[in-house]
VOPAGU-2260 file (C-alpha; in pm, 1 decimal, decimal comma):
REM VOPAGU-2260
SITE   aa  ch    i         X         Y         Z
SITE  UNK   A    0    1399,1     609,2    1130,9
SITE  UNK   A    1    1754,7     716,7    1096,4
SITE  UNK   A    2    1751,5     943,5    1439,4
SITE  UNK   A    3    1613,6     708,2    1645,0
SITE  UNK   A    4    1805,0     410,1    1514,5
SITE  UNK   A    5    2119,4     647,2    1607,6
SITE  UNK   A    6    1989,4     683,9    1969,6
SITE  UNK   A    7    1915,1     327,7    1992,7
SITE  UNK   A    8    2258,5     265,5    1942,7
SITE  UNK   A    9    2398,4     522,8    2122,4
SITE  UNK   A   10    2189,1     396,0    2441,6
SITE  UNK   A   11    2346,3      83,8    2462,8
SITE  UNK   A   12    2662,5     196,4    2414,1
SITE  UNK   A   13    2624,4     408,0    2729,7
SITE  UNK   A   14    2414,9     138,5    2894,8
SITE  UNK   A   15    2796,5    -105,3    2828,5
SITE  UNK   A   16    2970,0     163,8    2953,0
SITE  UNK   A   17    2745,4     199,9    3291,1
SITE  UNK   A   18    2767,8    -151,1    3393,1
SITE  UNK   A   19    3107,7    -177,1    3311,0
SITE  UNK   A   20    3226,0     125,6    3561,9
SITE  UNK   A   21    2925,9     -30,1    3837,1
SITE  UNK   A   22    3240,8    -337,1    3784,3
SITE  UNK   A   23    3485,4    -150,9    3798,6
SITE  UNK   A   24    3507,1     198,7    3980,8
SITE  UNK   A   25    3190,8     252,0    4144,3
SITE  UNK   A   26    3228,5     393,6    4476,8
SITE  UNK   A   27    2982,4     163,0    4694,2
SITE  UNK   A   28    2791,9    -184,7    4652,7
SITE  UNK   A   29    2508,3      62,3    4631,1
SITE  UNK   A   30    2621,0     269,0    4366,1
SITE  UNK   A   31    2767,6     -65,5    4144,7
SITE  UNK   A   32    2400,4    -257,2    4181,5
SITE  UNK   A   33    2235,0     111,5    4053,3
SITE  UNK   A   34    2463,2      92,8    3757,2
SITE  UNK   A   35    2362,7    -229,1    3754,0
SITE  UNK   A   36    2046,1    -222,1    3716,2
SITE  UNK   A   37    2030,8     113,5    3503,1
SITE  UNK   A   38    2247,0     -67,9    3282,7
SITE  UNK   A   39    2043,6    -375,0    3218,3
SITE  UNK   A   40    1691,3    -193,6    3164,8
SITE  UNK   A   41    1876,3      21,7    2923,2
SITE  UNK   A   42    2045,5    -218,4    2706,4
SITE  UNK   A   43    1791,5    -465,2    2680,1
SITE  UNK   A   44    1543,4    -162,6    2601,3
SITE  UNK   A   45    1781,1     -16,8    2296,8
SITE  UNK   A   46    1840,3    -372,8    2139,5
SITE  UNK   A   47    1398,5    -342,2    2169,4
SITE  UNK   A   48    1433,4       1,9    2025,1
SITE  UNK   A   49    1625,9     -98,8    1733,4
SITE  UNK   A   50    1412,7    -420,8    1672,3
SITE  UNK   A   51    1121,4    -205,8    1658,2
SITE  UNK   A   52    1252,6      35,9    1442,5
SITE  UNK   A   53    1260,4    -260,2    1199,0
SITE  UNK   A   54     970,7    -332,7    1206,1
SITE  UNK   A   55     902,8      40,9    1150,0
SITE  UNK   A   56     705,4      96,5    1505,2
SITE  UNK   A   57     824,3     457,5    1589,1
SITE  UNK   A   58     572,8     494,8    1883,4
SITE  UNK   A   59     769,1     168,6    2068,5
SITE  UNK   A   60    1096,6     263,4    1988,5
SITE  UNK   A   61    1067,4     623,1    2111,7
SITE  UNK   A   62     927,2     465,0    2450,6
SITE  UNK   A   63    1228,2     221,6    2465,5
SITE  UNK   A   64    1466,8     494,5    2386,3
SITE  UNK   A   65    1302,9     740,5    2653,4
SITE  UNK   A   66    1132,0     506,3    2916,3
SITE  UNK   A   67    1500,0     342,6    2929,7
SITE  UNK   A   68    1708,0     678,5    2909,0
SITE  UNK   A   69    1491,3     816,8    3201,7
SITE  UNK   A   70    1468,0     475,9    3408,8
SITE  UNK   A   71    1898,0     461,9    3369,9
SITE  UNK   A   72    2022,2     837,4    3403,1
SITE  UNK   A   73    1802,0     865,8    3685,9
SITE  UNK   A   74    1995,1     563,2    3880,8
SITE  UNK   A   75    2319,9     673,6    3734,3
SITE  UNK   A   76    2324,3    1004,0    3865,1
SITE  UNK   A   77    2249,5     843,8    4199,1
SITE  UNK   A   78    2598,3     643,5    4166,8
SITE  UNK   A   79    2730,9     911,4    4102,2
SITE  UNK   A   80    2629,7    1138,1    4391,2
SITE  UNK   A   81    2301,6    1289,1    4297,5
SITE  UNK   A   82    2001,7    1284,3    4563,4
SITE  UNK   A   83    1839,8     983,0    4641,6
SITE  UNK   A   84    1504,8    1185,9    4596,5
SITE  UNK   A   85    1632,7    1141,2    4195,9
SITE  UNK   A   86    1477,6     811,2    4233,0
SITE  UNK   A   87    1103,1     883,3    4248,8
SITE  UNK   A   88    1180,9    1018,6    3889,5
SITE  UNK   A   89    1284,5     620,4    3823,8
SITE  UNK   A   90     940,4     490,1    3786,7
SITE  UNK   A   91     832,4     722,4    3539,9
SITE  UNK   A   92    1096,3     540,7    3277,7
SITE  UNK   A   93     954,8     247,8    3412,3
SITE  UNK   A   94     595,1     323,7    3336,2
SITE  UNK   A   95     731,7     468,8    2970,7
SITE  UNK   A   96     916,7     165,5    2929,0
SITE  UNK   A   97     554,5     -45,6    2984,5
SITE  UNK   A   98     367,9     145,0    2760,5
SITE  UNK   A   99     627,2     149,1    2508,5
SITE  UNK   A  100     580,8    -263,2    2517,9
SITE  UNK   A  101     185,6    -293,6    2531,8
SITE  UNK   A  102     205,1     -40,5    2218,9
SITE  UNK   A  103     454,0    -263,5    2074,4
SITE  UNK   A  104     181,3    -579,4    2108,7
SITE  UNK   A  105    -135,0    -341,1    2025,9
SITE  UNK   A  106      97,4    -231,9    1724,7
SITE  UNK   A  107     205,5    -610,4    1613,3
SITE  UNK   A  108    -149,3    -739,8    1718,6
SITE  UNK   A  109    -253,3    -523,5    1430,4
SITE  UNK   A  110     -20,7    -542,0    1170,9
SITE  UNK   A  111    -138,0    -923,4    1153,3
SITE  UNK   A  112    -487,2    -862,7    1127,6
């Protein structure tokens, strides 16, 4: 759980940095929007991962960290000039995040049976 906690915390730090760069250094309005969106999703899911770790739910926590990284990284890379086709990968991160939330819900329901 230690490594997962460290990754979640680093994910939060990256999200804040991306959001700040989007607000102050993005090359275009579109780049700023991608950085803002990626940062919001990554930060929310970094916190969700920390909550899941605290509740000893490793699977959902990994989904939140991995899904947040995939979702946000594709947006960050496009904001920095990567090809727009990379946006086709973004939904895979989103699906991983959705899976994490469903896994979290199922785990919570089972824990209270």
